[in-house]
N, C-alpha and C positions, 0 to 999 in steps of 0.2 A: 611769328615765324623765325626760326633760328637759321642763320646762314653762316657758313664757315668755309673759307677758302684756305687751303693749306698747301704749301710747297714743302715736301719732305726732303730733308738733306741731313747728312751727318747723323743718321740714326736717331732722329728726334721726332716728337709729335707735339701738336698744339691742339687745344680745345678752347673754344670760345663759348661762353654762356651769356648771350645777350641778344635781345630782340633786334633784328635788322643789322646786326654787326657783320661786317665782311672783313675778316682779318686774314692777312697774308703774312707769310714769314719767309725770310730769305736767310740763308746761312753762309758764312764765309770763314775761312781760316787764314790767319796771318802769322808771319814769323818776323822776328826783329832782326834787322840788318843794321850794321854800323858802317857809315861812310863818312870820312873826314871827321871822325870823333863824334858824330851825331847819330843817335839811335832813331830808327824809323820802323814802323810796322808796315809790312808789305804783304801782298797775297802770298800764301805759302806755296812753294813750288818744290824745291829740293830740300828735304829735311834730313839731318844726320842725327845719330844718337846724341842725346844731351840737349838737343834743341827744344826751346819752349815755344809752343804754338798757342795763339790766342784764338779761341773759337767764339764767334759772335753771331747771335741770332737777332735779326731785326724784325719786329712785329709792326705791321701797319694796319690801322683800322680804316678801310676804304669806305665804310658806311657812315651814316649820320648819327647813329645811336652809340651810347657808351657800351663797350664790351667789358664784361666783368669776369673775374676769376680765370684769366687766360693761363693755361697750364702748358709749360714748355718742359719737355723731358729730353735730356741729352745723355746718351750712353757714352761713356769715356772709351775711346777706341782701345782695342786690345793691347796694343804695344805702347800705350801712353799711360802716364801716371798723373793724376790730378795734382796741381800745385796748390798747397794749402792756402786758404783765404782769398782765392782769386775769383770765386763765383760771385758775380755782381749783377745788379739791376740798375738801369738808368732811372727808373721810377720805383715807387713803393711796391715791394713784393716780398714773398716768403721763399727762402731757399732751404731745401732739405736734400739729403744724400741717401744713397743706397749702397750696400755692400753685397747684395745678393742678386745683382743683375736687373734691378728695377722692380723686384717683387714687393719690397717694402721700403719706405722712406722715413727718415727721422733727422733730428739735429745731431751734429757730431758727437755730443756728450752721450747720446743714447745708442750709438752704433757699436756693436761688438762683433768680433769674428773669432773663429776657433771654437773648440769644444773642450770641456773638462778643464784640466790644468793649463791648457794652451789658450783658453778663452781670454781675450783682452780687448780693450777699447780700440776700435779701428783707427788706423793711421790714415791720413789724407791719401796716401799712396795706395790704399786698399779700397778706396771708393770706386764703384763701378758705374754709377749713374748719378746725375744731378737733376733735380726738379725745381723749377721756379714757378710760383703762382703769382702772376701780376694782378694786383688788385683791380685796377680799372685802366681802360684805354679809351679816351674820348674819340668820337668820330673825326676822321681826317687827321688824326695824330699818329705818331709812331714812337716806339721805345725799343730798347734792346736789353738783352741779357747776355752774359758772357762768362767764360772761364778760361783758365790757362792749364795746359798739360805739357809734360816733358816726355819726349821720346825716350824709351828705355834703351 
């Protein structure tokens, strides 16, 4: 029997494909503040144009079995631009991107936008959605995926 517990936040979804896996996800956004010349990430509250926000999704397997192929999809908020190279996984996973609102996903080298003579390889700022596929998550363990985006 497949079980999946999902908490949706920040326009994302998760799917677990594992017998007896009970996977939950929590999402949080953080902004960097500097106090006394030290930078620290704190929960995002008031964001101004140019601010970089860290979006983090924490997955926890509350079951006893290994969850496999956990898929996390985050739409990049409309007024934000993805910061190149910041999509990361705490454990082994595959990261792909979309430039069409999440209809199709691929590696950056294979993403194109525009038509005809205006067709070009997509810039990171043109990505609309990010997808992570976490290989496995053992029972009782947690992991996270994250990315950064800048407010336009």
